[in-house]
Residue frames relative to the residue before (quaternion, step in Angstrom):
aa qw qx qy qz dx dy dz
M 1.0000 0.0000 0.0000 0.0000 0.00 0.00 0.00
D 0.4540 -0.6920 0.4876 0.2779 3.60 -0.88 0.91
A 0.5272 -0.6195 0.4716 0.3404 3.59 -1.11 0.67
P 0.5190 -0.6446 0.4479 0.3385 3.62 -1.01 0.68
H 0.1857 -0.7750 0.5963 0.0965 3.52 -1.17 0.69
A 0.4247 -0.6851 0.5219 0.2790 3.58 -0.94 0.80
P 0.4247 -0.7508 0.4493 0.2325 3.63 -0.86 0.89
T 0.7129 0.4527 -0.2538 0.4717 3.63 1.19 -0.14
F 0.3396 -0.6748 0.5906 0.2838 3.50 -1.42 0.02
F 0.0106 -0.7802 0.6253 -0.0166 3.49 -1.09 0.83
E 0.4112 -0.7209 0.5046 0.2378 3.60 -0.88 0.95
G 0.1955 -0.8356 0.5082 0.0725 3.57 -0.19 1.29
P 0.6049 0.5696 -0.3808 0.4059 3.67 0.86 -0.78
E 0.3274 -0.8271 0.4468 0.0951 3.51 -0.76 1.19
K 0.3407 -0.6048 0.6664 0.2724 3.38 -1.62 0.07
K 0.0603 -0.8052 0.5898 0.0065 3.59 -1.03 0.72
L 0.1325 -0.7726 0.6207 0.0160 3.52 -1.05 1.07
E 0.0142 -0.7550 0.6554 0.0179 3.56 -1.01 0.87
L 0.0232 -0.7945 0.6057 -0.0384 3.55 -0.94 0.99
A 0.0864 -0.7638 0.6382 0.0421 3.55 -0.94 0.94
V 0.2039 -0.7963 0.5618 0.0939 3.59 -0.89 0.90
T 0.6110 -0.5669 0.4285 0.3488 3.52 -1.34 0.49
D 0.6710 -0.4865 0.3784 0.4121 3.52 -1.30 0.36
G 0.7303 0.4119 -0.3050 0.4516 3.57 -1.04 0.76
V 0.6818 0.3844 -0.2779 0.5569 3.54 1.34 -0.07
S 0.1185 -0.7934 0.5948 0.0520 3.57 -0.77 1.06
L 0.3273 -0.7635 0.5238 0.1885 3.58 -0.45 1.17
R 0.6479 0.5189 -0.3472 0.4365 3.63 0.86 -0.78
A 0.6437 0.5508 -0.3219 0.4227 3.58 1.10 -0.69
Q 0.4961 0.6682 -0.4225 0.3591 3.60 1.26 -0.16
G 0.3896 -0.7688 0.4283 0.2713 3.58 1.20 -0.52
D 0.6917 -0.5280 0.3284 0.3673 3.53 -1.29 0.54
E 0.6194 0.5499 -0.3641 0.4259 3.60 0.96 -0.75
F 0.6440 0.5096 -0.3203 0.4723 3.59 0.96 -0.85
W 0.7016 0.4647 -0.2880 0.4570 3.65 0.84 -0.90
N 0.5840 0.5503 -0.3754 0.4639 3.58 1.14 -0.50
R 0.6553 0.5000 -0.3106 0.4734 3.60 1.04 -0.77
V 0.6348 0.5252 -0.3296 0.4610 3.59 1.00 -0.78
V 0.6687 0.4863 -0.3029 0.4739 3.59 0.92 -0.92
A 0.6462 0.5168 -0.3279 0.4559 3.61 0.94 -0.85
A 0.6063 0.5644 -0.3633 0.4266 3.64 1.02 -0.66
S 0.6724 0.4890 -0.2966 0.4698 3.60 1.12 -0.56
G 0.5291 -0.6168 0.4158 0.4084 3.57 1.26 -0.44
A 0.6163 0.4894 -0.3655 0.4970 3.56 1.21 0.47
H 0.1987 -0.7598 0.5894 0.1894 3.58 -1.28 -0.18
V 0.5565 -0.6249 0.4465 0.3171 3.54 -1.25 0.56
L 0.2762 -0.7620 0.5682 0.1418 3.58 -0.94 0.98
S 0.7781 -0.1543 0.1576 0.5882 3.58 0.94 -0.94
V 0.2719 -0.7487 0.5842 0.1556 3.56 -1.33 0.29
L 0.1349 -0.7431 0.6515 0.0712 3.54 -1.03 0.89
R 0.1441 -0.8232 0.5470 0.0484 3.61 -0.54 1.14
G 0.0840 -0.7806 0.6188 0.0254 3.55 -0.93 0.98
E 0.7301 -0.4199 0.3020 0.4466 3.53 -1.28 -0.06
S 0.8037 0.2741 -0.1193 0.5146 3.57 1.02 -0.83
C 0.8048 0.2430 -0.0747 0.5363 3.57 1.16 -0.48
D 0.2046 -0.6928 0.6686 0.1763 3.55 -1.31 0.49
A 0.1441 -0.8072 0.5713 0.0347 3.57 -0.62 1.22
Y 0.1375 -0.8039 0.5770 0.0435 3.56 -0.45 1.20
L 0.2331 -0.7481 0.6046 0.1434 3.57 -0.81 1.00
L 0.1939 -0.8305 0.5184 0.0621 3.59 -0.60 1.14
S 0.6240 -0.4998 0.4360 0.4132 3.53 -1.34 0.21
E 0.7533 0.1510 -0.1064 0.6312 3.59 1.27 -0.50
S 0.8529 -0.1777 0.0227 0.4903 3.55 0.15 1.39
S 0.6543 -0.5743 0.4045 0.2801 3.62 -1.10 -0.66
L 0.1376 -0.7428 0.6492 0.0883 3.50 -1.42 0.39
F 0.0464 -0.7789 0.6254 0.0059 3.60 -0.78 1.04
V 0.0973 -0.8121 0.5748 -0.0231 3.49 -0.69 1.25
F 0.0710 -0.7568 0.6497 0.0047 3.57 -0.76 1.15
D 0.6965 -0.4492 0.3241 0.4561 3.58 -1.23 0.05
G 0.8258 0.2872 -0.1096 0.4729 3.55 0.88 -1.02
Y 0.8050 0.1023 -0.0588 0.5814 3.60 1.21 -0.16
L 0.1767 -0.7720 0.6021 0.1011 3.52 -1.33 0.31
T 0.1584 -0.7203 0.6622 0.1325 3.50 -1.34 0.40
M 0.0100 0.7854 -0.6184 0.0228 3.59 -0.80 1.03
I 0.0845 -0.7976 0.5967 -0.0229 3.53 -0.82 1.12
T 0.0616 0.7964 -0.6001 0.0427 3.60 -0.82 0.94
C 0.2051 -0.7729 0.5917 0.1021 3.52 -1.23 0.59
G 0.6285 0.5394 -0.3864 0.4059 3.61 -1.19 -0.43
Q 0.7053 -0.4201 0.3458 0.4544 3.57 -1.03 -0.88
T 0.2348 0.8076 -0.5057 0.1920 3.55 1.09 0.69
R 0.3067 -0.7082 0.6037 0.1998 3.51 -1.35 0.40
L 0.1228 -0.8391 0.5266 0.0594 3.58 0.33 1.21
V 0.6042 0.5696 -0.3723 0.4145 3.58 1.05 -0.61
D 0.5855 0.5642 -0.3801 0.4409 3.60 1.15 -0.48
A 0.6277 0.5181 -0.3228 0.4830 3.56 1.11 -0.74
A 0.6248 0.5382 -0.3291 0.4600 3.58 1.06 -0.78
H 0.6406 0.5217 -0.3242 0.4607 3.56 0.99 -0.80
L 0.6520 0.5135 -0.3192 0.4576 3.56 0.95 -0.87
L 0.6325 0.5480 -0.3189 0.4450 3.57 0.98 -0.91
V 0.6949 0.4718 -0.2841 0.4624 3.57 0.81 -1.04
A 0.6452 0.5222 -0.3274 0.4516 3.57 1.00 -0.81
Q 0.7108 0.4585 -0.2683 0.4611 3.60 0.96 -0.81
L 0.7344 0.4257 -0.2294 0.4763 3.57 1.00 -0.84
G 0.4401 -0.6650 0.4782 0.3679 3.53 1.11 -0.74
A 0.4833 -0.6989 0.4424 0.2868 3.60 -0.73 1.03
E 0.6292 0.5562 -0.3341 0.4280 3.55 1.09 -0.66
R 0.6796 0.4752 -0.2899 0.4779 3.63 1.23 -0.36
V 0.5570 0.5824 -0.3971 0.4392 3.59 1.26 0.06
A 0.2251 -0.7987 0.5469 0.1108 3.55 -0.40 1.21
L 0.7932 -0.0156 0.0450 0.6072 3.60 1.14 -0.75
C 0.0224 0.7584 -0.6514 -0.0062 3.53 -1.15 0.69
T 0.0170 0.7596 -0.6501 0.0068 3.55 -0.94 0.97
Y 0.0660 -0.7833 0.6181 0.0032 3.55 -1.11 0.76
E 0.0802 -0.8081 0.5835 -0.0006 3.56 -0.72 1.16
R 0.0024 -0.7530 0.6542 0.0701 3.47 -1.32 0.46
K 0.3338 -0.7187 0.5837 0.1769 3.50 -0.88 1.07
N 0.5540 -0.5870 0.4419 0.3915 3.61 -1.06 0.61
E 0.3571 -0.7575 0.5168 0.1774 3.55 -0.87 1.04
H 0.5678 -0.5730 0.4601 0.3710 3.54 -1.27 0.35
F 0.7925 0.0898 -0.0294 0.6025 3.56 1.02 -0.86
P 0.1302 -0.8497 0.5050 0.0784 3.63 0.37 1.18
T 0.6197 0.5566 -0.3666 0.4144 3.59 1.05 -0.60
R 0.6262 0.5192 -0.3521 0.4629 3.64 1.18 -0.24
Q 0.5390 0.6261 -0.3975 0.3994 3.60 1.25 -0.16
P 0.5038 -0.6561 0.4559 0.3285 3.66 -1.00 0.65
T 0.7933 0.1050 -0.0718 0.5954 3.58 1.15 -0.46
S 0.3825 -0.6583 0.5749 0.2997 3.56 -1.32 0.11
F 0.6689 -0.4603 0.3718 0.4500 3.58 -1.31 0.18
Y 0.6445 0.5367 -0.3296 0.4335 3.60 0.94 -0.83
D 0.6117 0.5252 -0.3465 0.4795 3.60 1.04 -0.74
D 0.6863 0.4958 -0.2826 0.4510 3.60 0.87 -1.04
A 0.6770 0.5001 -0.3074 0.4440 3.57 0.89 -0.94
R 0.6347 0.5175 -0.3460 0.4579 3.61 0.98 -0.70
R 0.6474 0.5069 -0.3250 0.4673 3.62 1.00 -0.79
L 0.6624 0.4907 -0.3157 0.4699 3.59 0.94 -0.80
G 0.6556 0.5334 -0.3039 0.4398 3.56 1.03 -0.83
A 0.6140 0.5383 -0.3468 0.4616 3.56 1.20 -0.44
L 0.6899 0.4473 -0.2755 0.4981 3.57 1.29 -0.43
L 0.8105 0.1065 0.0218 0.5755 3.55 0.93 -0.98
P 0.5003 -0.6521 0.4648 0.3291 3.65 -0.92 0.82
G 0.2112 0.7992 -0.5350 0.1745 3.60 -0.64 1.01
T 0.2619 -0.7207 0.6148 0.1846 3.49 -1.46 -0.08
A 0.3285 -0.7566 0.5447 0.1515 3.53 -1.26 0.46
L 0.1059 -0.7982 0.5930 0.0009 3.56 -1.06 0.90
R 0.1724 -0.7425 0.6243 0.1712 3.57 -1.29 0.28
F 0.1695 -0.7472 0.6365 0.0882 3.56 -1.03 0.90
G 0.7737 0.2718 -0.2302 0.5240 3.54 -0.60 1.19
D 0.6466 -0.5391 0.4006 0.3615 3.51 -1.39 0.30
V 0.5269 -0.6571 0.4483 0.2992 3.58 -0.91 0.96
H 0.7146 0.4188 -0.2360 0.5083 3.61 1.17 -0.66
D 0.7169 0.3505 -0.2269 0.5583 3.60 1.22 0.13
H 0.7684 -0.2957 0.2451 0.5119 3.58 -1.19 -0.47
H 0.1782 0.7855 -0.5776 0.1327 3.58 -0.86 0.89
V 0.2257 -0.7331 0.6223 0.1562 3.51 -1.40 0.27
H 0.2572 -0.7413 0.5990 0.1598 3.58 -0.94 0.90
L 0.0594 -0.7954 0.6030 0.0169 3.57 -1.11 0.70
F 0.0930 -0.7178 0.6866 0.0685 3.55 -1.05 0.93
H 0.0719 0.7913 -0.6061 0.0365 3.57 -1.03 0.81
T 0.5358 -0.6202 0.4710 0.3264 3.53 -1.11 0.69
T 0.3468 -0.7546 0.5276 0.1787 3.56 -1.14 0.67
R 0.3550 0.6978 -0.5259 0.3323 3.58 1.18 0.40
P 0.5674 -0.5809 0.4399 0.3834 3.65 -1.02 0.59
Y 0.1009 0.7873 -0.5964 0.1195 3.60 -0.81 1.00
A 0.1130 -0.7772 0.6185 0.0266 3.53 -0.98 0.98
P 0.2832 -0.7746 0.5377 0.1750 3.63 -0.31 1.18
V 0.5350 -0.5898 0.4779 0.3709 3.55 -1.23 0.47
Q 0.6920 -0.5530 0.2725 0.3756 3.55 -1.15 0.73
N 0.7575 0.3895 -0.2211 0.4750 3.64 0.95 -0.72
D 0.4441 0.6989 -0.4520 0.3315 3.63 1.26 0.27
T 0.2328 0.7540 -0.5683 0.2331 3.54 -0.01 1.38
T 0.0345 -0.7754 0.6304 0.0104 3.55 -1.22 0.65
V 0.1016 -0.7628 0.6365 0.0515 3.55 -1.11 0.79
E 0.0979 -0.7636 0.6372 0.0364 3.54 -0.95 0.97
I 0.0544 -0.7594 0.6479 0.0244 3.62 -0.87 0.96
L 0.0762 -0.8256 0.5558 -0.0598 3.52 -0.34 1.40
M 0.0824 -0.8691 0.4839 -0.0610 3.54 -0.32 1.34
H 0.1411 -0.7924 0.5926 0.0301 3.53 -0.90 1.03
G 0.8263 0.2737 -0.1838 0.4567 3.57 -1.22 0.61
L 0.0239 0.8113 -0.5823 0.0464 3.63 0.26 1.22
P 0.4744 -0.6113 0.5381 0.3343 3.59 -1.13 0.62
D 0.6660 -0.5502 0.3297 0.3807 3.57 -1.12 0.70
D 0.6942 0.4828 -0.3167 0.4298 3.60 0.85 -0.86
A 0.6269 0.5061 -0.3397 0.4852 3.63 1.14 -0.59
A 0.6647 0.5112 -0.3118 0.4468 3.61 0.92 -0.90
S 0.6462 0.5569 -0.3322 0.4024 3.63 0.93 -0.91
R 0.6090 0.5806 -0.3640 0.3994 3.60 1.10 -0.57
F 0.7490 0.3602 -0.1979 0.5197 3.59 1.27 -0.35
I 0.5632 0.5385 -0.4014 0.4814 3.55 1.24 0.58
G 0.8475 0.0154 -0.0690 0.5261 3.58 -0.76 1.15
C 0.3807 0.7328 -0.4924 0.2751 3.57 1.08 0.54
E 0.1984 -0.7677 0.6001 0.1052 3.53 -1.22 0.59
R 0.6146 -0.5347 0.4171 0.4031 3.58 -1.22 0.43
P 0.4208 -0.6997 0.5045 0.2807 3.60 -0.90 0.83
A 0.6125 -0.5562 0.4027 0.3915 3.57 -1.20 0.37
R 0.7727 0.1473 -0.0766 0.6127 3.53 1.17 -0.66
G 0.7930 0.2919 -0.2088 0.4922 3.56 -1.14 0.58
S 0.4840 -0.6503 0.4960 0.3110 3.57 -1.15 -0.56
L 0.6029 -0.5309 0.4388 0.4026 3.53 -1.27 0.32
A 0.5894 0.5782 -0.3763 0.4204 3.57 1.03 -0.73
E 0.6748 0.4755 -0.2896 0.4844 3.57 0.97 -0.88
A 0.6795 0.5023 -0.2967 0.4449 3.60 0.90 -0.90
R 0.7292 0.4161 -0.2282 0.4930 3.57 1.07 -0.68
G 0.5769 -0.6294 0.3645 0.3718 3.60 1.25 0.07
V 0.4358 0.7277 -0.4503 0.2788 3.58 1.24 -0.05
T 0.6762 0.5121 -0.3202 0.4218 3.60 0.93 -0.79
R 0.5242 0.6215 -0.4250 0.3979 3.61 1.24 -0.16
I 0.5774 0.6072 -0.3864 0.3855 3.58 1.12 -0.54
L 0.7760 -0.0574 0.0741 0.6238 3.59 0.86 -0.99
P 0.1515 -0.8213 0.5434 0.0847 3.65 -0.05 1.22
G 0.7473 0.4560 -0.2992 0.3795 3.53 -1.37 0.26
F 0.5388 0.5966 -0.4149 0.4261 3.59 1.23 0.35
A 0.4567 -0.6097 0.5653 0.3165 3.54 -1.25 0.55
I 0.2108 -0.8261 0.5194 0.0572 3.62 -0.77 1.04
D 0.0247 -0.7240 0.6888 0.0281 3.50 -1.28 0.81
E 0.0582 0.8360 -0.5378 0.0920 3.60 -0.58 1.06
H 0.0848 -0.7926 0.6026 0.0367 3.51 -1.30 0.41
P 0.2261 -0.7502 0.6045 0.1436 3.64 -0.77 1.01
F 0.2876 -0.7749 0.5424 0.1502 3.62 -0.93 0.81
T 0.3160 -0.7301 0.5787 0.1794 3.53 -1.25 0.53
P 0.5486 -0.2184 -0.8043 0.0673 1.66 -1.66 1.85
A 0.8082 0.1383 -0.0588 0.5695 3.63 1.18 -0.28
G 0.6026 0.5787 -0.4241 0.3495 3.52 -1.25 0.45
Y 0.0485 -0.7904 0.6105 -0.0130 3.48 -1.29 0.50
S 0.0275 -0.7776 0.6281 0.0067 3.56 -1.15 0.78
M 0.0043 -0.7995 0.5995 -0.0371 3.52 -1.12 0.77
N 0.1163 -0.7397 0.6575 0.0834 3.54 -1.14 0.81
G 0.0712 -0.7806 0.6195 0.0420 3.54 -1.18 0.68
L 0.1077 -0.7864 0.6068 0.0409 3.58 -1.06 0.83
R 0.1389 0.7434 -0.6499 0.0751 3.53 -1.14 0.74
G 0.8069 -0.1083 0.0181 0.5804 3.58 -0.29 1.31
E 0.7988 -0.2392 0.2061 0.5121 3.56 -0.76 -1.06
D 0.6101 0.5600 -0.3498 0.4380 3.59 1.26 -0.08
Y 0.0744 -0.7513 0.6501 0.0859 3.52 -1.27 0.52
Y 0.0054 0.7472 -0.6545 -0.1153 3.50 -1.40 0.13
T 0.1081 -0.7975 0.5929 0.0282 3.53 -1.15 0.62
V 0.1207 -0.7770 0.6169 0.0335 3.53 -1.14 0.81
H 0.0129 -0.7890 0.6140 -0.0177 3.57 -0.96 0.93
V 0.1080 -0.8255 0.5539 0.0112 3.55 -0.70 1.11
T 0.0561 -0.7457 0.6635 0.0226 3.54 -0.91 1.01
P 0.1056 -0.8840 0.4539 0.0376 3.62 0.05 1.27
E 0.3718 0.7497 -0.4839 0.2560 3.57 1.32 -0.05
S 0.5437 -0.6515 0.4139 0.3296 3.59 -0.97 0.87
L 0.6753 0.4020 -0.2790 0.5518 3.58 1.20 -0.51
G 0.8480 0.0230 -0.0517 0.5270 3.54 -0.25 1.28
S 0.1824 0.7995 -0.5541 0.1434 3.61 0.93 0.74
Y 0.0363 0.8101 -0.5694 0.1346 3.53 -0.92 1.00
V 0.0162 -0.7654 0.6428 0.0268 3.58 -1.16 0.64
S 0.0994 -0.7713 0.6234 0.0813 3.52 -1.08 0.74
F 0.0780 -0.7583 0.6469 0.0205 3.51 -1.14 0.82
E 0.0669 0.7945 -0.6007 0.0592 3.62 -0.81 0.93
N 0.1199 0.7894 -0.5991 0.0594 3.57 -1.04 0.69
T 0.4159 -0.7078 0.5338 0.2030 3.51 -1.37 0.47
H 0.3541 0.7187 -0.5130 0.3080 3.62 1.22 0.33
D 0.4702 -0.7004 0.4655 0.2676 3.60 -0.83 0.99
V 0.0251 -0.8200 0.5712 -0.0271 3.57 -0.63 1.11
R 0.3579 0.7744 -0.4645 0.2376 3.59 1.09 0.67
R 0.5343 0.5927 -0.4415 0.4103 3.60 1.13 -0.17
E 0.6735 -0.5316 0.3399 0.3851 3.53 -1.15 0.64
G 0.8491 0.1575 -0.1550 0.4798 3.54 -0.84 1.12
A 0.5045 0.6798 -0.4286 0.3155 3.61 1.17 -0.22
L 0.6396 0.5121 -0.3407 0.4610 3.62 0.92 -0.75
A 0.6626 0.5061 -0.3168 0.4521 3.60 0.90 -0.90
Q 0.6361 0.5295 -0.3258 0.4570 3.60 1.00 -0.81
Q 0.6600 0.5017 -0.3146 0.4623 3.56 0.92 -0.85
V 0.6468 0.5238 -0.3135 0.4572 3.58 0.88 -0.88
E 0.6454 0.5219 -0.3123 0.4621 3.58 1.02 -0.90
R 0.6532 0.5077 -0.3250 0.4581 3.59 0.93 -0.81
V 0.6506 0.5013 -0.3208 0.4718 3.60 0.92 -0.78
L 0.6872 0.4766 -0.2934 0.4631 3.59 0.84 -0.91
G 0.6083 0.5561 -0.3652 0.4328 3.57 1.10 -0.49
V 0.6775 0.4598 -0.2869 0.4973 3.60 1.19 -0.43
I 0.7852 0.3672 -0.1569 0.4733 3.59 0.89 -1.03
R 0.0598 -0.8526 0.5112 0.0906 3.67 0.96 -0.90
P 0.1528 0.8219 -0.5348 0.1233 3.63 0.76 0.98
R 0.6072 -0.5567 0.4208 0.3800 3.54 -1.31 0.19
S 0.8039 0.0163 0.0080 0.5945 3.61 1.08 -0.65
I 0.1256 -0.7905 0.5963 0.0616 3.53 -1.23 0.53
D 0.1340 -0.7176 0.6700 0.1351 3.51 -1.30 0.49
V 0.1324 -0.7773 0.6137 0.0409 3.57 -0.89 0.99
V 0.0596 -0.7693 0.6362 0.0001 3.55 -0.95 1.06
R 0.0433 -0.8047 0.5917 -0.0207 3.57 -0.80 1.08
F 0.1074 -0.7540 0.6466 0.0424 3.52 -0.99 1.00
A 0.1453 0.7583 -0.6271 0.1029 3.61 -0.94 0.93
P 0.6107 -0.5453 0.3932 0.4184 3.60 -1.09 0.56
A 0.5467 -0.6574 0.4112 0.3161 3.57 -0.86 1.04
S 0.0979 0.7676 -0.6262 0.0948 3.53 -1.04 0.90
S 0.5404 -0.6208 0.4592 0.3342 3.52 -1.32 0.19
A 0.3827 0.7313 -0.4865 0.2864 3.60 1.29 0.21
S 0.6159 -0.5600 0.4002 0.3832 3.54 -1.20 0.52
R 0.5630 -0.6153 0.4401 0.3328 3.56 -1.15 0.65
P 0.4846 -0.6575 0.4873 0.3087 3.61 -0.99 0.72
T 0.3079 -0.7234 0.5855 0.1978 3.58 -1.18 0.54
L 0.0833 -0.7805 0.6186 0.0344 3.57 -1.21 0.52
A 0.1318 0.7691 -0.6075 0.1486 3.52 -0.74 1.17
P 0.1215 -0.8398 0.5242 0.0720 3.64 0.44 1.22
T 0.5705 -0.6122 0.4287 0.3406 3.56 -1.04 0.79
G 0.8178 0.2157 -0.1789 0.5027 3.58 -0.84 0.99
Y 0.6965 0.4344 -0.2698 0.5034 3.65 1.26 0.00
A 0.2996 -0.7318 0.5856 0.1784 3.54 -1.22 0.58
L 0.4230 -0.6930 0.5229 0.2595 3.59 -1.04 0.73
K 0.1438 -0.8132 0.5602 0.0639 3.59 -0.77 1.01
D 0.8079 0.0311 0.0204 0.5881 3.58 1.09 -0.72
R 0.0044 -0.7800 0.6253 -0.0230 3.54 -1.15 0.74
V 0.0051 0.8066 -0.5849 0.0850 3.56 -0.70 1.14
H 0.0217 0.7790 -0.6266 0.0076 3.59 -1.08 0.76
T 0.1394 0.7519 -0.6428 0.0436 3.51 -1.23 0.61
V 0.3785 -0.6542 0.5838 0.2965 3.55 -1.38 0.01
A 0.0803 0.8018 -0.5810 0.1147 3.57 -0.69 1.10
A 0.8589 -0.0166 -0.0212 0.5114 3.58 -0.89 1.05
G 0.7394 -0.4284 0.2424 0.4594 3.60 0.99 0.71
Y 0.6651 0.4690 -0.2947 0.5009 3.58 1.32 0.07
D 0.3909 -0.5860 0.6437 0.2990 3.46 -1.39 0.42
V 0.0546 -0.7879 0.6133 0.0101 3.59 -0.77 1.04
D 0.0571 -0.8105 0.5823 -0.0263 3.52 -0.69 1.17
F 0.0924 -0.7815 0.6170 0.0098 3.54 -1.13 0.79
W 0.0188 -0.7740 0.6329 -0.0040 3.54 -1.02 0.96
H 0.0795 -0.7587 0.6408 0.0858 3.57 -1.06 0.67
C 0.0159 0.8078 -0.5856 0.0654 3.58 -0.60 1.18
F 0.1049 -0.7959 0.5944 0.0473 3.56 -1.13 0.58
R 0.4546 -0.6456 0.5434 0.2850 3.53 -1.32 0.45
P 0.3992 -0.7326 0.4900 0.2526 3.63 -0.54 1.13
G 0.5900 -0.5963 0.4273 0.3374 3.57 -1.16 0.70
E 0.2586 -0.7541 0.5874 0.1393 3.53 -1.22 0.62
G 0.8319 -0.1727 0.0722 0.5224 3.56 0.13 1.24
L 0.7285 -0.4223 0.3086 0.4424 3.56 -1.29 -0.22
R 0.1581 -0.7456 0.6369 0.1160 3.51 -1.27 0.61
P 0.4878 -0.6412 0.4864 0.3382 3.58 -1.10 0.53
A 0.5810 -0.5464 0.4585 0.3920 3.57 -1.25 0.41
A 0.4751 -0.6619 0.5040 0.2865 3.55 -1.16 0.69
T 0.3654 -0.7092 0.5599 0.2235 3.59 -0.98 0.84
L 0.2594 -0.7879 0.5459 0.1176 3.61 -0.76 1.05
R 0.3733 -0.6761 0.5828 0.2526 3.56 -1.21 0.57
L 0.1920 -0.7994 0.5662 0.0595 3.53 -0.69 1.15
């Protein structure tokens, strides 16, 4: 029996906003009504909330929002205008209370369908907050754009983030996230093998119709999130977490666990960690070849980017197109 295919296209590659505020401002204290307005400004809406001791994790119609007392991470996909949410936040909180702002955009499959470009967004943010813009990766290949404020900022020692951004799902992996429904017992995350990546997290998840899947997980001060766009045109999965992977080999182990579940054709890995003079981590996933490697220091962080791909295995037939 052929694997099911989703009939639509959806732009999975995301935009991401991180904001840290000065002492005396509690983001969690702003309340759900405020965060509903922020999310609506981007063109998304809140589906559910998972509350932990340190974080409120909002599952969105287009990805996720994690709100801590002193900082937030907001991720949106599709045709959202995340920079509009950033504008609302700065207007409500006050630019002088923003200690750090970073804004990322992954290269899209169909950038001309987006309401704005990264350059549009970066210019708007730069009019609010002093900052600069960078690109990690080849402009004609996989890459990530980053805007960051240039005010002095010193991240706390355990402030690390890893993003694993995956393109090209095999049919059997994609089919597990098409037309799926919540099981009577347990979770889809458990049934699909996602909880094997980082066990022990409280889970909030949502399967989309006709296709797609989102999940937030919380454990103490750590979060992780998974978003799956399984459509055959532009299949994509993102995984992000704040679990510290700076010990020797920890990053490689985490990437291997993720790839063992998803098995994509290519991956981009982005790592943020407090800047140090330590040697740069290496990454050589089993079965993948390294195509690009970028490092810089930005806003007090070491920022690393890897682009890896699975080499072809012999000849493939031409794809038949629907006319």
